[in-house]
C-alpha positions in Angstrom: 0.0 0.1 0.1 1.3 3.4 -1.0 0.9 6.3 1.6 1.0 9.9 0.9 0.7 13.1 2.9 2.6 14.8 5.7 4.2 13.1 8.7 1.9 13.3 11.7 4.8 14.0 14.0 6.7 16.9 12.3 3.9 17.8 9.6 6.3 17.7 6.7 6.1 15.8 3.6 7.8 12.4 2.8 5.5 10.0 4.8 7.1 6.6 4.2 6.1 4.4 7.1 3.0 3.5 9.3 3.5 2.8 13.1 2.4 -0.7 13.9 1.1 0.5 17.3 -1.0 3.7 16.7 -1.2 3.6 12.8 0.3 7.1 12.5 1.9 7.9 9.1 5.4 9.2 9.8 8.4 10.1 7.9 11.9 8.1 8.0 13.1 10.5 10.6 10.3 9.7 13.1 10.2 5.9 12.5 12.2 3.1 14.2 12.8 0.2 11.6 13.9 -2.3 14.4 10.6 -2.0 16.2 8.2 -0.7 13.6 7.2 1.9 15.9 7.0 5.9 15.7 9.2 7.8 17.9 6.2 8.8 20.0 5.3 5.0 20.7 8.7 4.1 21.1 9.1 6.5 24.0 5.9 5.5 25.4 6.9 1.9 25.7 10.4 2.8 27.1 12.4 2.6 24.0 15.6 4.7 23.6 18.5 5.0 21.1 19.9 1.6 20.0 16.6 -0.3 21.1 17.4 0.0 24.7 14.2 -0.4 26.9 13.7 0.7 30.4 11.3 -1.1 32.7 8.1 0.8 33.2 7.0 1.9 36.8 10.7 2.1 38.1 12.1 5.3 39.5 15.0 6.8 37.5 15.2 3.7 35.3 16.5 1.6 38.2 15.5 -2.2 37.5 17.4 -3.9 40.4 16.6 -3.7 44.0 18.7 -5.0 46.8 17.2 -5.7 50.4 
């Protein structure tokens, strides 16, 4: 399927991808090929540069607690 129009994140032309989570039409700059997510969904699920993911509901990204 061919898509056309403006990127829903930056409102510029050149839409080339559709987010698999929210179905936004986004440009190459605002799409992560590895996860098939737009940058907004990637940050919502805890993604970061290089595919690093932080656990949700942890203060300051801490994922290990010692008692």
